[in-house]
C-alpha positions as CSV (number, residue, x, y, z in Angstrom):
1,M,0.0,0.0,0.0
2,V,2.8,2.4,0.8
3,V,4.5,1.5,-2.5
4,R,1.3,2.3,-4.4
5,R,1.1,5.7,-2.8
6,R,4.7,6.5,-3.7
7,V,4.1,5.3,-7.3
8,R,1.1,7.6,-7.5
9,M,3.1,10.5,-6.0
10,I,5.7,10.0,-8.8
11,V,3.4,9.0,-11.7
12,L,0.8,11.7,-11.3
13,P,3.2,14.7,-11.4
14,L,5.2,13.1,-14.2
15,G,2.0,12.6,-16.2
16,L,1.0,16.2,-15.7
17,W,4.4,17.5,-16.7
18,T,4.2,15.3,-19.9
19,L,0.7,16.5,-20.7
20,S,1.7,20.2,-20.2
21,A,4.8,19.7,-22.4
22,L,2.7,18.1,-25.2
23,V,0.2,21.0,-25.0
24,C,3.0,23.6,-25.1
25,G,4.6,21.7,-28.0
26,Y,1.4,21.8,-29.9
27,F,0.9,25.5,-29.5
28,I,4.5,26.2,-30.4
29,M,4.2,24.1,-33.6
30,Q,1.0,25.9,-34.5
31,A,2.6,29.3,-33.9
32,E,5.3,28.4,-36.4
33,S,3.4,26.6,-39.2
34,G,-0.3,27.1,-38.6
35,N,-2.7,29.0,-40.7
36,R,-1.9,32.2,-38.9
37,G,1.7,31.2,-37.9
38,L,5.0,32.8,-38.8
39,E,5.3,31.0,-42.1
40,A,1.9,32.3,-43.2
41,K,3.0,35.8,-42.1
42,R,6.1,35.6,-44.2
43,A,4.1,34.4,-47.3
44,L,1.7,37.3,-46.8
45,K,4.5,39.8,-46.6
46,M,6.1,38.5,-49.8
47,K,2.7,38.7,-51.6
48,A,2.1,42.2,-50.3
49,F,5.6,43.3,-51.5
50,G,4.8,41.9,-55.0
51,L,1.5,43.7,-55.1
52,N,3.0,47.0,-54.0
53,Q,5.5,46.7,-56.8
54,E,2.7,46.0,-59.3
55,L,0.8,49.0,-57.9
56,A,3.8,51.3,-58.4
57,T,4.1,50.1,-62.0
58,M,0.5,50.6,-62.6
59,K,0.6,54.1,-61.1
60,A,3.5,55.0,-63.4
61,E,1.7,53.7,-66.4
62,R,-1.4,55.6,-65.5
63,A,0.6,58.8,-65.1
64,V,2.0,58.3,-68.6
65,W,-1.5,57.8,-70.1
66,E,-2.9,60.8,-68.2
67,H,-0.2,62.9,-69.6
68,R,-0.9,61.7,-73.2
69,V,-4.7,62.4,-72.7
70,A,-3.9,65.8,-71.3
71,L,-1.9,66.6,-74.5
72,L,-4.9,65.7,-76.6
73,K,-7.4,67.6,-74.5
74,S,-5.6,70.9,-74.1
75,D,-6.1,74.0,-76.1
76,Q,-2.7,73.6,-77.8
77,I,-2.8,70.1,-79.2
78,D,0.6,68.4,-79.6
79,R,1.0,68.1,-83.4
80,D,3.2,65.0,-83.3
81,L,0.7,63.1,-81.2
82,L,-2.2,64.3,-83.3
83,E,-0.5,63.3,-86.5
84,E,0.4,59.9,-85.1
85,R,-3.2,59.2,-84.1
86,A,-4.5,60.4,-87.4
87,R,-2.2,58.1,-89.3
88,I,-3.2,55.2,-87.2
89,V,-6.9,55.9,-87.5
90,L,-6.9,56.7,-91.2
91,G,-4.4,54.2,-92.3
92,R,-2.4,56.8,-94.3
93,V,1.3,57.5,-94.6
94,H,3.3,60.6,-95.1
95,A,5.1,61.2,-98.4
96,N,8.5,61.1,-96.7
97,D,7.7,57.9,-94.8
98,V,9.4,54.6,-95.8
99,V,6.9,51.7,-95.9
100,V,8.3,48.2,-95.5
101,I,5.9,45.4,-96.4
102,G,6.7,42.2,-94.7
103,P,5.9,38.7,-95.9
């Protein structure tokens, strides 16, 4: 009977320590590789960086197009741009242009 009490006194705390170590290990593993863990955070940061670069590219492209549209809308129309658009729309060429017809 005394031996059983000593075994209980040793096994019970050992079991509790083991259980708490397993629970802590589970939470640490989830903090590293879970859906909201550190690996997911790194992946989201990389995706956000790529999207920010794409946004910067699109803003630059939009600024170029806004500038070109402003040249067409202003009181003083840029002659080169107007001539370029007229040639494209009408399908005409200037007398000094060289036309190369490909195969």
